[in-house]
VEXBA-572036 format. One record per residue (C-alpha): residue number from 1; x, y, z. Coordinates in steps of 0.1 Angstrom, whole numbers, plus 5000, padded with zeros to 4 digits. Layout:
BEGIN
+-----+------+-------+------+
|   i | east | north |   up |
+-----+------+-------+------+
| NUM |    X |     Y |    Z |
...
+-----+------+-------+------+
// end
This chain:
BEGIN
+-----+------+-------+------+
|   i | east | north |   up |
+-----+------+-------+------+
|   1 | 5847 |  6166 | 6001 |
|   2 | 5810 |  6173 | 6000 |
|   3 | 5811 |  6177 | 5962 |
|   4 | 5828 |  6144 | 5959 |
|   5 | 5802 |  6127 | 5980 |
|   6 | 5774 |  6142 | 5958 |
|   7 | 5792 |  6129 | 5927 |
|   8 | 5794 |  6094 | 5942 |
|   9 | 5757 |  6094 | 5950 |
|  10 | 5749 |  6106 | 5914 |
|  11 | 5771 |  6078 | 5900 |
|  12 | 5753 |  6052 | 5921 |
|  13 | 5719 |  6066 | 5911 |
|  14 | 5729 |  6064 | 5874 |
|  15 | 5741 |  6028 | 5878 |
|  16 | 5708 |  6019 | 5895 |
|  17 | 5688 |  6035 | 5867 |
|  18 | 5710 |  6018 | 5840 |
|  19 | 5706 |  5984 | 5857 |
|  20 | 5668 |  5987 | 5857 |
|  21 | 5668 |  5997 | 5820 |
|  22 | 5682 |  5964 | 5807 |
|  23 | 5678 |  5927 | 5813 |
|  24 | 5702 |  5917 | 5841 |
|  25 | 5700 |  5882 | 5857 |
|  26 | 5705 |  5880 | 5894 |
|  27 | 5736 |  5859 | 5900 |
|  28 | 5740 |  5836 | 5930 |
|  29 | 5759 |  5850 | 5960 |
|  30 | 5750 |  5822 | 5985 |
|  31 | 5764 |  5793 | 5965 |
|  32 | 5794 |  5779 | 5982 |
|  33 | 5784 |  5795 | 6015 |
|  34 | 5749 |  5785 | 6023 |
|  35 | 5747 |  5756 | 5998 |
|  36 | 5770 |  5737 | 5974 |
|  37 | 5782 |  5756 | 5944 |
|  38 | 5784 |  5727 | 5920 |
|  39 | 5753 |  5713 | 5902 |
|  40 | 5760 |  5676 | 5910 |
|  41 | 5769 |  5682 | 5947 |
|  42 | 5738 |  5705 | 5951 |
|  43 | 5715 |  5680 | 5935 |
|  44 | 5729 |  5652 | 5957 |
|  45 | 5725 |  5674 | 5988 |
|  46 | 5689 |  5682 | 5980 |
|  47 | 5681 |  5645 | 5973 |
|  48 | 5694 |  5636 | 6008 |
|  49 | 5675 |  5664 | 6025 |
|  50 | 5642 |  5653 | 6009 |
|  51 | 5649 |  5617 | 6016 |
|  52 | 5655 |  5623 | 6052 |
|  53 | 5630 |  5651 | 6060 |
|  54 | 5597 |  5646 | 6078 |
|  55 | 5568 |  5640 | 6053 |
|  56 | 5531 |  5643 | 6058 |
|  57 | 5509 |  5612 | 6054 |
|  58 | 5490 |  5628 | 6025 |
|  59 | 5492 |  5660 | 6004 |
|  60 | 5465 |  5685 | 5999 |
|  61 | 5463 |  5719 | 5983 |
|  62 | 5489 |  5742 | 6000 |
|  63 | 5485 |  5779 | 5996 |
|  64 | 5517 |  5789 | 6014 |
|  65 | 5547 |  5776 | 6034 |
|  66 | 5571 |  5792 | 6059 |
|  67 | 5606 |  5778 | 6054 |
|  68 | 5640 |  5787 | 6068 |
|  69 | 5669 |  5801 | 6047 |
|  70 | 5700 |  5792 | 6067 |
|  71 | 5729 |  5770 | 6054 |
|  72 | 5715 |  5737 | 6042 |
|  73 | 5736 |  5718 | 6068 |
|  74 | 5717 |  5736 | 6095 |
|  75 | 5682 |  5741 | 6082 |
|  76 | 5679 |  5723 | 6049 |
|  77 | 5660 |  5693 | 6064 |
|  78 | 5633 |  5717 | 6077 |
|  79 | 5630 |  5735 | 6044 |
|  80 | 5626 |  5702 | 6026 |
|  81 | 5599 |  5693 | 6051 |
|  82 | 5580 |  5725 | 6043 |
|  83 | 5582 |  5717 | 6005 |
|  84 | 5573 |  5681 | 6010 |
|  85 | 5539 |  5691 | 6023 |
|  86 | 5531 |  5702 | 5988 |
|  87 | 5518 |  5679 | 5961 |
|  88 | 5547 |  5682 | 5937 |
|  89 | 5524 |  5675 | 5907 |
|  90 | 5500 |  5703 | 5916 |
|  91 | 5502 |  5729 | 5889 |
|  92 | 5511 |  5764 | 5902 |
|  93 | 5513 |  5793 | 5878 |
|  94 | 5538 |  5812 | 5900 |
|  95 | 5557 |  5810 | 5933 |
|  96 | 5559 |  5842 | 5952 |
|  97 | 5590 |  5841 | 5974 |
|  98 | 5589 |  5867 | 6001 |
|  99 | 5618 |  5876 | 6024 |
| 100 | 5627 |  5904 | 6048 |
| 101 | 5659 |  5923 | 6040 |
| 102 | 5691 |  5914 | 6059 |
| 103 | 5712 |  5940 | 6042 |
| 104 | 5693 |  5973 | 6041 |
| 105 | 5662 |  5992 | 6052 |
| 106 | 5639 |  6010 | 6027 |
| 107 | 5603 |  6019 | 6025 |
| 108 | 5580 |  5993 | 6011 |
| 109 | 5590 |  5962 | 5991 |
| 110 | 5613 |  5955 | 5962 |
| 111 | 5604 |  5930 | 5935 |
| 112 | 5630 |  5918 | 5910 |
| 113 | 5619 |  5926 | 5874 |
| 114 | 5650 |  5930 | 5852 |
| 115 | 5660 |  5893 | 5847 |
| 116 | 5659 |  5858 | 5861 |
| 117 | 5674 |  5842 | 5892 |
| 118 | 5704 |  5820 | 5885 |
| 119 | 5715 |  5791 | 5907 |
| 120 | 5739 |  5761 | 5901 |
| 121 | 5707 |  5742 | 5890 |
| 122 | 5701 |  5767 | 5862 |
| 123 | 5677 |  5796 | 5855 |
| 124 | 5646 |  5803 | 5876 |
| 125 | 5624 |  5824 | 5854 |
| 126 | 5610 |  5855 | 5870 |
| 127 | 5575 |  5865 | 5860 |
| 128 | 5584 |  5901 | 5850 |
| 129 | 5549 |  5909 | 5839 |
| 130 | 5536 |  5905 | 5875 |
| 131 | 5567 |  5923 | 5889 |
| 132 | 5561 |  5953 | 5866 |
| 133 | 5524 |  5954 | 5875 |
| 134 | 5532 |  5954 | 5912 |
| 135 | 5557 |  5983 | 5907 |
| 136 | 5535 |  6003 | 5883 |
| 137 | 5502 |  6000 | 5902 |
| 138 | 5514 |  6002 | 5939 |
| 139 | 5534 |  6029 | 5956 |
| 140 | 5547 |  6004 | 5982 |
| 141 | 5565 |  5984 | 5954 |
| 142 | 5597 |  5994 | 5937 |
| 143 | 5628 |  5977 | 5923 |
| 144 | 5662 |  5982 | 5939 |
| 145 | 5692 |  5962 | 5926 |
| 146 | 5709 |  5967 | 5960 |
| 147 | 5680 |  5951 | 5978 |
| 148 | 5685 |  5918 | 5959 |
| 149 | 5721 |  5915 | 5949 |
| 150 | 5735 |  5905 | 5983 |
| 151 | 5703 |  5892 | 5999 |
| 152 | 5703 |  5854 | 6005 |
| 153 | 5668 |  5848 | 6018 |
| 154 | 5652 |  5845 | 5984 |
| 155 | 5681 |  5827 | 5967 |
| 156 | 5684 |  5799 | 5992 |
| 157 | 5648 |  5789 | 5985 |
| 158 | 5652 |  5787 | 5947 |
| 159 | 5672 |  5754 | 5944 |
| 160 | 5645 |  5737 | 5965 |
| 161 | 5619 |  5749 | 5940 |
| 162 | 5640 |  5738 | 5910 |
| 163 | 5647 |  5704 | 5925 |
| 164 | 5612 |  5696 | 5939 |
| 165 | 5588 |  5706 | 5911 |
| 166 | 5585 |  5685 | 5879 |
| 167 | 5574 |  5716 | 5860 |
| 168 | 5591 |  5746 | 5877 |
| 169 | 5567 |  5775 | 5880 |
| 170 | 5579 |  5811 | 5874 |
| 171 | 5589 |  5830 | 5905 |
| 172 | 5582 |  5864 | 5919 |
| 173 | 5610 |  5874 | 5942 |
| 174 | 5600 |  5901 | 5968 |
| 175 | 5622 |  5917 | 5995 |
| 176 | 5605 |  5936 | 6023 |
| 177 | 5625 |  5965 | 6036 |
| 178 | 5601 |  5981 | 6061 |
| 179 | 5591 |  5974 | 6097 |
| 180 | 5560 |  5997 | 6094 |
| 181 | 5529 |  5976 | 6101 |
| 182 | 5506 |  5998 | 6080 |
| 183 | 5530 |  5996 | 6051 |
| 184 | 5531 |  5958 | 6054 |
| 185 | 5493 |  5957 | 6053 |
| 186 | 5495 |  5977 | 6020 |
| 187 | 5520 |  5952 | 6006 |
| 188 | 5495 |  5924 | 6014 |
| 189 | 5467 |  5943 | 5998 |
| 190 | 5487 |  5947 | 5967 |
| 191 | 5495 |  5910 | 5966 |
| 192 | 5459 |  5899 | 5973 |
| 193 | 5449 |  5895 | 5936 |
| 194 | 5475 |  5867 | 5933 |
| 195 | 5468 |  5850 | 5966 |
| 196 | 5448 |  5822 | 5949 |
| 197 | 5451 |  5784 | 5947 |
| 198 | 5469 |  5789 | 5914 |
| 199 | 5499 |  5805 | 5931 |
| 200 | 5521 |  5793 | 5959 |
| 201 | 5536 |  5817 | 5985 |
| 202 | 5569 |  5809 | 6001 |
| 203 | 5577 |  5829 | 6032 |
| 204 | 5615 |  5827 | 6038 |
| 205 | 5624 |  5831 | 6074 |
| 206 | 5645 |  5817 | 6103 |
| 207 | 5631 |  5820 | 6138 |
| 208 | 5650 |  5828 | 6170 |
| 209 | 5685 |  5842 | 6167 |
| 210 | 5712 |  5834 | 6192 |
| 211 | 5695 |  5823 | 6225 |
| 212 | 5707 |  5791 | 6242 |
| 213 | 5694 |  5758 | 6229 |
| 214 | 5665 |  5751 | 6253 |
| 215 | 5654 |  5787 | 6254 |
| 216 | 5653 |  5787 | 6216 |
| 217 | 5629 |  5757 | 6216 |
| 218 | 5605 |  5775 | 6239 |
| 219 | 5606 |  5808 | 6220 |
| 220 | 5603 |  5792 | 6185 |
| 221 | 5573 |  5772 | 6196 |
| 222 | 5557 |  5803 | 6210 |
| 223 | 5563 |  5822 | 6177 |
| 224 | 5551 |  5794 | 6156 |
| 225 | 5519 |  5792 | 6177 |
| 226 | 5514 |  5829 | 6171 |
| 227 | 5516 |  5823 | 6133 |
| 228 | 5492 |  5793 | 6133 |
| 229 | 5467 |  5814 | 6152 |
| 230 | 5461 |  5831 | 6118 |
| 231 | 5457 |  5864 | 6136 |
| 232 | 5482 |  5892 | 6129 |
| 233 | 5476 |  5909 | 6162 |
| 234 | 5481 |  5876 | 6181 |
| 235 | 5514 |  5871 | 6162 |
| 236 | 5526 |  5906 | 6170 |
| 237 | 5517 |  5903 | 6206 |
| 238 | 5537 |  5870 | 6208 |
| 239 | 5568 |  5888 | 6193 |
| 240 | 5564 |  5915 | 6219 |
| 241 | 5560 |  5891 | 6248 |
| 242 | 5591 |  5872 | 6237 |
| 243 | 5612 |  5904 | 6237 |
| 244 | 5600 |  5913 | 6272 |
| 245 | 5613 |  5880 | 6286 |
| 246 | 5649 |  5894 | 6283 |
| 247 | 5662 |  5860 | 6272 |
| 248 | 5700 |  5860 | 6271 |
| 249 | 5713 |  5864 | 6235 |
| 250 | 5679 |  5867 | 6218 |
| 251 | 5682 |  5892 | 6190 |
| 252 | 5649 |  5884 | 6173 |
| 253 | 5622 |  5858 | 6175 |
| 254 | 5619 |  5857 | 6137 |
| 255 | 5642 |  5875 | 6113 |
| 256 | 5615 |  5876 | 6086 |
| 257 | 5586 |  5886 | 6109 |
| 258 | 5575 |  5912 | 6084 |
| 259 | 5572 |  5885 | 6057 |
| 260 | 5552 |  5863 | 6081 |
| 261 | 5530 |  5892 | 6090 |
| 262 | 5523 |  5898 | 6053 |
| 263 | 5511 |  5863 | 6049 |
| 264 | 5488 |  5866 | 6079 |
| 265 | 5473 |  5897 | 6064 |
| 266 | 5468 |  5878 | 6031 |
| 267 | 5452 |  5848 | 6047 |
| 268 | 5430 |  5870 | 6068 |
| 269 | 5399 |  5854 | 6084 |
| 270 | 5393 |  5828 | 6057 |
| 271 | 5380 |  5798 | 6077 |
| 272 | 5389 |  5775 | 6048 |
| 273 | 5426 |  5782 | 6054 |
| 274 | 5445 |  5765 | 6083 |
| 275 | 5481 |  5768 | 6094 |
| 276 | 5500 |  5737 | 6106 |
| 277 | 5534 |  5732 | 6121 |
| 278 | 5553 |  5705 | 6101 |
| 279 | 5587 |  5702 | 6118 |
| 280 | 5612 |  5720 | 6138 |
| 281 | 5649 |  5720 | 6148 |
| 282 | 5676 |  5746 | 6156 |
| 283 | 5712 |  5749 | 6147 |
| 284 | 5722 |  5732 | 6179 |
| 285 | 5708 |  5700 | 6165 |
| 286 | 5735 |  5700 | 6137 |
| 287 | 5768 |  5684 | 6144 |
| 288 | 5783 |  5717 | 6133 |
| 289 | 5761 |  5737 | 6157 |
| 290 | 5768 |  5753 | 6190 |
| 291 | 5741 |  5749 | 6217 |
| 292 | 5751 |  5781 | 6235 |
| 293 | 5740 |  5804 | 6206 |
| 294 | 5715 |  5789 | 6182 |
| 295 | 5691 |  5799 | 6154 |
| 296 | 5657 |  5783 | 6152 |
| 297 | 5640 |  5768 | 6121 |
| 298 | 5602 |  5760 | 6117 |
| 299 | 5584 |  5745 | 6088 |
| 300 | 5548 |  5757 | 6086 |
| 301 | 5522 |  5751 | 6059 |
| 302 | 5489 |  5769 | 6051 |
| 303 | 5464 |  5743 | 6040 |
| 304 | 5433 |  5750 | 6019 |
| 305 | 5406 |  5729 | 6037 |
| 306 | 5380 |  5737 | 6011 |
| 307 | 5400 |  5718 | 5985 |
| 308 | 5408 |  5690 | 6010 |
| 309 | 5371 |  5686 | 6020 |
| 310 | 5360 |  5686 | 5983 |
| 311 | 5384 |  5658 | 5976 |
| 312 | 5371 |  5638 | 6006 |
| 313 | 5335 |  5644 | 5995 |
| 314 | 5341 |  5632 | 5960 |
| 315 | 5359 |  5600 | 5971 |
| 316 | 5346 |  5568 | 5986 |
| 317 | 5369 |  5571 | 6015 |
| 318 | 5362 |  5555 | 6049 |
| 319 | 5373 |  5564 | 6084 |
| 320 | 5375 |  5550 | 6119 |
| 321 | 5365 |  5567 | 6151 |
| 322 | 5387 |  5566 | 6183 |
| 323 | 5370 |  5536 | 6198 |
| 324 | 5375 |  5516 | 6166 |
| 325 | 5411 |  5526 | 6163 |
| 326 | 5418 |  5518 | 6199 |
| 327 | 5403 |  5483 | 6195 |
| 328 | 5423 |  5475 | 6165 |
| 329 | 5456 |  5484 | 6182 |
| 330 | 5446 |  5466 | 6213 |
| 331 | 5441 |  5434 | 6192 |
| 332 | 5474 |  5439 | 6174 |
| 333 | 5494 |  5445 | 6206 |
| 334 | 5478 |  5418 | 6226 |
| 335 | 5484 |  5393 | 6199 |
| 336 | 5521 |  5401 | 6197 |
| 337 | 5526 |  5403 | 6234 |
| 338 | 5509 |  5370 | 6240 |
| 339 | 5532 |  5353 | 6215 |
| 340 | 5563 |  5369 | 6230 |
| 341 | 5553 |  5358 | 6266 |
| 342 | 5542 |  5323 | 6256 |
| 343 | 5506 |  5328 | 6267 |
| 344 | 5474 |  5320 | 6249 |
| 345 | 5453 |  5349 | 6237 |
| 346 | 5417 |  5345 | 6245 |
| 347 | 5390 |  5342 | 6218 |
| 348 | 5376 |  5375 | 6207 |
| 349 | 5338 |  5378 | 6213 |
| 350 | 5324 |  5393 | 6181 |
| 351 | 5296 |  5409 | 6201 |
| 352 | 5321 |  5432 | 6217 |
| 353 | 5337 |  5442 | 6184 |
| 354 | 5324 |  5474 | 6168 |
| 355 | 5303 |  5468 | 6136 |
| 356 | 5328 |  5484 | 6113 |
| 357 | 5356 |  5461 | 6125 |
| 358 | 5335 |  5431 | 6115 |
| 359 | 5333 |  5441 | 6079 |
| 360 | 5355 |  5423 | 6053 |
| 361 | 5384 |  5447 | 6047 |
| 362 | 5419 |  5439 | 6038 |
| 363 | 5447 |  5453 | 6060 |
| 364 | 5484 |  5455 | 6065 |
| 365 | 5502 |  5458 | 6098 |
| 366 | 5536 |  5476 | 6097 |
| 367 | 5562 |  5475 | 6125 |
| 368 | 5589 |  5502 | 6127 |
| 369 | 5617 |  5508 | 6152 |
| 370 | 5629 |  5545 | 6152 |
| 371 | 5613 |  5549 | 6117 |
| 372 | 5631 |  5518 | 6102 |
| 373 | 5609 |  5490 | 6089 |
| 374 | 5609 |  5459 | 6111 |
| 375 | 5580 |  5440 | 6095 |
| 376 | 5550 |  5445 | 6072 |
| 377 | 5526 |  5418 | 6062 |
| 378 | 5489 |  5418 | 6055 |
| 379 | 5461 |  5407 | 6033 |
| 380 | 5452 |  5426 | 6002 |
| 381 | 5417 |  5411 | 5999 |
| 382 | 5400 |  5392 | 6027 |
| 383 | 5369 |  5371 | 6033 |
| 384 | 5374 |  5375 | 6070 |
| 385 | 5364 |  5404 | 6093 |
| 386 | 5389 |  5432 | 6097 |
| 387 | 5396 |  5425 | 6134 |
| 388 | 5407 |  5389 | 6125 |
| 389 | 5429 |  5402 | 6096 |
| 390 | 5446 |  5427 | 6119 |
| 391 | 5453 |  5400 | 6145 |
| 392 | 5468 |  5376 | 6120 |
| 393 | 5487 |  5403 | 6102 |
| 394 | 5502 |  5416 | 6134 |
| 395 | 5515 |  5381 | 6143 |
| 396 | 5529 |  5376 | 6108 |
| 397 | 5546 |  5410 | 6107 |
| 398 | 5563 |  5403 | 6140 |
| 399 | 5573 |  5367 | 6136 |
| 400 | 5569 |  5356 | 6100 |
| 401 | 5582 |  5384 | 6077 |
| 402 | 5609 |  5365 | 6057 |
| 403 | 5630 |  5397 | 6056 |
| 404 | 5636 |  5398 | 6093 |
| 405 | 5642 |  5374 | 6123 |
| 406 | 5613 |  5370 | 6148 |
| 407 | 5607 |  5401 | 6169 |
| 408 | 5622 |  5400 | 6204 |
| 409 | 5609 |  5414 | 6237 |
| 410 | 5635 |  5441 | 6238 |
| 411 | 5626 |  5452 | 6203 |
| 412 | 5589 |  5451 | 6210 |
| 413 | 5594 |  5477 | 6237 |
| 414 | 5607 |  5501 | 6210 |
| 415 | 5583 |  5491 | 6182 |
| 416 | 5558 |  5515 | 6167 |
| 417 | 5527 |  5498 | 6151 |
| 418 | 5509 |  5512 | 6120 |
| 419 | 5477 |  5496 | 6106 |
| 420 | 5466 |  5503 | 6070 |
| 421 | 5430 |  5494 | 6062 |
| 422 | 5424 |  5488 | 6025 |
| 423 | 5393 |  5497 | 6006 |
| 424 | 5379 |  5479 | 5975 |
| 425 | 5398 |  5477 | 5942 |
| 426 | 5389 |  5500 | 5913 |
| 427 | 5401 |  5493 | 5877 |
| 428 | 5417 |  5523 | 5861 |
| 429 | 5427 |  5530 | 5825 |
| 430 | 5459 |  5550 | 5831 |
| 431 | 5483 |  5568 | 5855 |
| 432 | 5463 |  5601 | 5854 |
| 433 | 5437 |  5585 | 5877 |
| 434 | 5462 |  5579 | 5905 |
| 435 | 5463 |  5605 | 5933 |
| 436 | 5495 |  5602 | 5954 |
| 437 | 5490 |  5598 | 5991 |
| 438 | 5454 |  5588 | 5985 |
| 439 | 5456 |  5557 | 5963 |
| 440 | 5475 |  5525 | 5966 |
| 441 | 5482 |  5506 | 5934 |
| 442 | 5478 |  5470 | 5924 |
| 443 | 5493 |  5457 | 5892 |
| 444 | 5484 |  5424 | 5876 |
| 445 | 5495 |  5405 | 5845 |
| 446 | 5489 |  5368 | 5839 |
| 447 | 5500 |  5351 | 5871 |
| 448 | 5521 |  5380 | 5884 |
| 449 | 5509 |  5408 | 5906 |
| 450 | 5521 |  5433 | 5932 |
| 451 | 5509 |  5462 | 5953 |
| 452 | 5523 |  5491 | 5972 |
| 453 | 5504 |  5510 | 5999 |
| 454 | 5493 |  5546 | 5995 |
| 455 | 5517 |  5561 | 6020 |
| 456 | 5548 |  5545 | 6003 |
| 457 | 5549 |  5570 | 5974 |
| 458 | 5547 |  5599 | 5998 |
| 459 | 5573 |  5585 | 6022 |
| 460 | 5597 |  5580 | 5993 |
| 461 | 5589 |  5613 | 5975 |
| 462 | 5580 |  5594 | 5943 |
| 463 | 5562 |  5607 | 5913 |
| 464 | 5533 |  5587 | 5898 |
| 465 | 5556 |  5572 | 5872 |
| 466 | 5581 |  5561 | 5899 |
| 467 | 5553 |  5547 | 5920 |
| 468 | 5542 |  5525 | 5891 |
| 469 | 5578 |  5516 | 5881 |
| 470 | 5589 |  5505 | 5915 |
| 471 | 5557 |  5485 | 5921 |
| 472 | 5559 |  5469 | 5887 |
| 473 | 5596 |  5460 | 5890 |
| 474 | 5600 |  5452 | 5927 |
| 475 | 5566 |  5438 | 5937 |
| 476 | 5551 |  5423 | 5905 |
| 477 | 5583 |  5413 | 5889 |
| 478 | 5573 |  5427 | 5855 |
| 479 | 5602 |  5451 | 5850 |
| 480 | 5601 |  5489 | 5852 |
| 481 | 5578 |  5495 | 5823 |
| 482 | 5558 |  5463 | 5827 |
| 483 | 5528 |  5482 | 5841 |
| 484 | 5522 |  5497 | 5807 |
| 485 | 5508 |  5463 | 5794 |
| 486 | 5493 |  5452 | 5828 |
| 487 | 5460 |  5456 | 5845 |
| 488 | 5460 |  5486 | 5868 |
| 489 | 5439 |  5490 | 5900 |
| 490 | 5437 |  5516 | 5927 |
| 491 | 5424 |  5514 | 5962 |
| 492 | 5422 |  5537 | 5991 |
| 493 | 5440 |  5530 | 6024 |
| 494 | 5433 |  5545 | 6058 |
| 495 | 5466 |  5547 | 6078 |
| 496 | 5460 |  5543 | 6115 |
| 497 | 5487 |  5553 | 6140 |
| 498 | 5488 |  5543 | 6177 |
| 499 | 5480 |  5575 | 6195 |
| 500 | 5483 |  5557 | 6229 |
| 501 | 5519 |  5547 | 6223 |
+-----+------+-------+------+
// end
């Protein structure tokens, strides 16, 4: 019996060596279980997830994201939210996908280096040169077929990458098999040369496993707060405190905590890097979920503030302080409320209006109910002061938008107000001067013209070409390609939200 066991081990070892000696693509094992197995169905599912996910108002340089890897029906919207924080036109050389093993324990980390990752959307090219360097130059890295072949945490992220990026970067798939903190620190040190703005790091992890719904929310918020502290020891202390609470059913606060810890060691004490929580849900929020035993999902991004600040310094952007914001929303709400109640709004005394609000800016006032548009009218260019433009636009959006009936009192109680202040026009020579999320566009040809606000492209997940096409066709009436022979202008828009709502 013992000799048979030894022979079996020898065969497995030979198979492993043979697999590593030739090119072998990693075939999908999660297709049909975690996500749709067909290309068309998967593409449709991903489009829906990105259409419906929460999106940031603007996109900056993202160095890393933390995204869940459960079935798309449970966590896909949160994963899409994590990717949506990234400027999809930013050029990354590589995407390092790091997950913690669900199938086996081993010392160090395993990086796939014998082939590419295959999904229903096609081939995701593995950067084998980087993979081999990691293995050859660092004792903590190796390659084990068994570590990857049944592991879903890397695979589930790949279709999101293939769908989201116009030019799909090569990937570096890494599975961590150890819980040893000192080894994890060595893994981070080995990855440090590639932790640059040229590369994106995707940390694949779900959060709490199997507590009741409300307890999961509390635990997942605590764990996410530990991550955004940016401090490895704070994060580890949070995990320990969660486990000491003896929450019924809680098996782990974060299944990929070792991957998250790796990222924290990578980001270190760099003050230009900042973590932000983007969105959250748990499996109990799905119609297929059970609120008695849930799994939590957080989307977190690591922003590069140095890049963000550089963009701001180089622009002619303008901003508004809290007093100025408050006054604009007070004017908008008072105007609508007075109209609804049949009372006369008193004249505004310009002496009591902040100086910046007396400048001649254009503005749009947008009304939404539960995220759905309920009115949007404004003035693109104005010879009147901003506060007057906001008052008039608020009334027009509520009662004169031809797409909707006049706003009612019941609707107003549920209405969110958004004010977009527009900067001056700047003529451009081509699409390469448009920055999504920063610039609105104005297209003009002969007597036809049209505009879309900066946030529209981000909310819809459009590329620059789509932003131009939709504006040209739907707003200027010039057809999809009409912008190519029209005058193109850009402008900046500051989106103000009602923080007192």
